[in-house]
C-alpha positions, -999 to 999 in steps of 0.1 A, spaced: 0 0 -3 10 35 -8 23 55 23 5 82 13 -30 69 9 -55 80 34 -57 51 58 -79 74 84 -110 50 80 -90 20 93 -66 34 118 -65 38 154 -82 71 161 -81 94 195 -115 97 207 -124 119 240 -160 134 252 -173 156 280 -210 167 287 -211 203 292 -237 222 310 -250 244 285 -276 237 255 -261 223 221 -266 255 203 -242 273 230 -213 254 227 -216 250 192 -215 291 189 -184 288 216 -165 265 192 -175 283 160 -173 322 165 -139 340 163 -149 363 196 -156 334 217 -130 309 206 -105 337 215 -119 338 250 -110 297 260 -97 279 232 -63 258 242 -53 236 268 -51 255 302 -22 285 311 -22 291 268 -40 318 254 -50 331 215 -27 358 204 -43 356 168 -71 344 154 -86 349 119 -118 326 112 -140 318 78 -167 298 90 -174 278 54 -167 247 38 -133 254 22 -129 278 47 -103 283 77 -95 290 109 -55 303 113 -43 308 148 -14 316 171 -15 298 204 7 320 228 23 292 253 29 298 289 66 304 284 57 331 260 67 318 227 35 310 199 27 282 179 6 284 151 -20 261 138 -48 259 108 -79 244 104 -94 241 69 -131 230 70 -146 200 53 -183 195 68 -202 223 83 -238 214 103 -249 236 124 -252 228 154 -243 191 152 -213 185 133 -177 205 123 -154 180 101 -120 198 93 -80 191 83 -61 198 112 -25 211 106 8 235 122 15 264 104 34 293 98 21 333 108 12 335 70 -11 301 67 15 275 51 11 241 65 40 234 83 57 202 107 53 201 148 79 224 161 87 196 184 81 165 163 96 156 131 76 126 123 39 143 134 13 134 107 14 168 87 -23 170 87 -53 154 111 -86 149 100 -105 161 131 -146 154 137 -163 170 161 -198 168 171 -224 184 195 -253 164 211 -279 175 226 -289 160 261 -318 179 271 -301 216 278 -268 201 279 -245 190 254 -220 162 245 -192 172 229 -166 143 215 -138 147 191 -119 122 170 -89 125 154 -71 104 129 -39 111 109 -47 121 71 -28 109 41 0 99 69 30 77 65 36 43 87 59 63 110 37 91 114 8 70 123 32 53 145 42 85 162 4 95 165 -6 61 181 19 71 209 8 104 219 -26 97 225 -23 101 266 -2 136 259 -34 143 237 -59 133 261 -43 155 286 -41 186 263 -77 182 253 -85 176 288 -73 211 299 -89 231 266 -122 213 279 -116 225 312 -114 261 295 -143 259 279 -164 244 308 -151 275 327 -160 298 298 -197 284 294 -203 285 333 -195 323 334 -216 327 306 -246 304 319 -243 324 352 -243 357 333 -274 359 309 -297 382 323 -283 412 293 -289 383 264 -324 372 272 -361 381 261 -388 366 283 -426 368 273 -454 352 288 -492 347 284 -521 334 300 -546 313 279 -580 306 283 -577 272 271 -562 236 283 -527 229 280 -528 199 255 -550 225 227 -527 252 233 -496 227 227 -517 215 196 -517 252 182 -481 257 188 -467 225 172 -494 215 146 -480 235 110 -519 237 100 -525 257 132 -492 276 137 -491 289 100 -530 307 109 -513 329 136 -474 330 139 -460 364 141 -465 402 149 -498 421 135 -499 417 101 -474 391 93 -483 361 71 -460 329 70 -454 305 47 -441 272 64 -421 247 46 -414 222 71 -422 217 110 -409 181 119 -416 185 159 -388 160 171 -354 163 187 -331 169 154 -363 181 134 -361 208 113 -387 238 118 -383 260 82 -405 292 74 -409 325 56 -425 353 73 -439 381 55 -441 414 71 -467 442 63 -440 460 41 -435 432 19 -401 422 35 -394 386 41 -380 370 69 -366 334 67 -363 312 98 -344 278 99 -348 264 134 -335 230 149 -357 214 178 -330 204 209 -355 193 233 -392 181 233 -412 174 263 -447 168 253 -467 184 263 -445 208 287 -413 222 273 -399 221 237 -364 235 232 -352 251 196 -321 266 182 -328 294 156 -311 301 129 -329 330 111 -314 358 93 -336 392 96 -321 403 63 -293 384 63 -281 396 99 -264 368 116 -274 383 154 -310 370 150 -296 335 161 -309 326 196 -320 295 216 -354 296 226 -369 274 255 -414 275 254 -428 260 283 -465 253 292 -478 253 326 -511 242 339 -534 271 360 -563 262 373 -574 246 341 -559 280 323 -524 276 305 -493 297 307 -469 296 278 -436 315 286 -410 318 256 -376 322 270 -349 334 244 -310 335 250 -293 353 227 -250 347 221 -244 381 232 -261 413 247 -253 432 216 -277 404 200 -299 406 220 -303 445 217 -301 447 183 -335 427 177 -352 446 200 -346 481 189 -340 476 154 -367 449 150 -391 453 180 -386 418 194 -405 421 228 -438 437 211 -435 413 184 -436 384 206 -465 401 227 -483 407 194 -476 370 184 -493 352 214 -518 377 215 -526 363 179 -522 327 196 -547 340 222 -577 350 192 -571 324 171 -579 300 203 -608 310 209 -621 302 173 -607 266 175 
């Protein structure tokens, strides 16, 4: 067999997993946004001194990691597959400051390229993150060097996970300036309210603020299912939305991550939790949104009237329920 042929599928892998106390979308964004990566990425004691991110298939993440002793090591990811918020596949390599691929600065026999697959699995309001690493287009000697370093890789990634865990915990305890919470009590049983909010034949008639209509392309109510629709504003502006359901506890709670783009603005992304609470024969619905940053939250409030729009949306639901 040619020593340069890709054998990643049949050789030994490095695999490491960790559970994080944060929703899948939040962990994904921490892993794929430059500003967030700058806050935590790398083993303990290391920091990023440079980061340039182009998150698209064929794009790269080019970074410099400052080690505890002060010297820098450059690295590069080249993205091969991006399936937000569940899967990221890339080729990882050491690099120079111009983005060229280089050898490991401390190991001449380390593989030039590594195939890296990172998966993000929603487990309720938590996330299980798994990384798989394999040499890519490697020689026999390079694969042997890789296999001999599994323990040190586990230590390095363990420290990186510890930094991510601390960063997510800091986010979790400080979300007030990134939240929108809207609630309303409906004079209807919980089962009926649940159905009106989850069945596409109902949702299409009331979703959105006053004057809005909807084109509902898909609403697959299951974990991992997609809700894809276009909201048509009174002025003719279209607002595409593409959400993924991450947790469903019928008829109590629904969680989803929204990947909508208001006029192409990525700040419209958020995590949402809908809760359905029985109150003396009535039903209280609470919609809780968490945005990646306070600036993103303020943008949708100030620019798009998200809070008033949310109240109008629930008022339209109340009107619809009165007719059902």
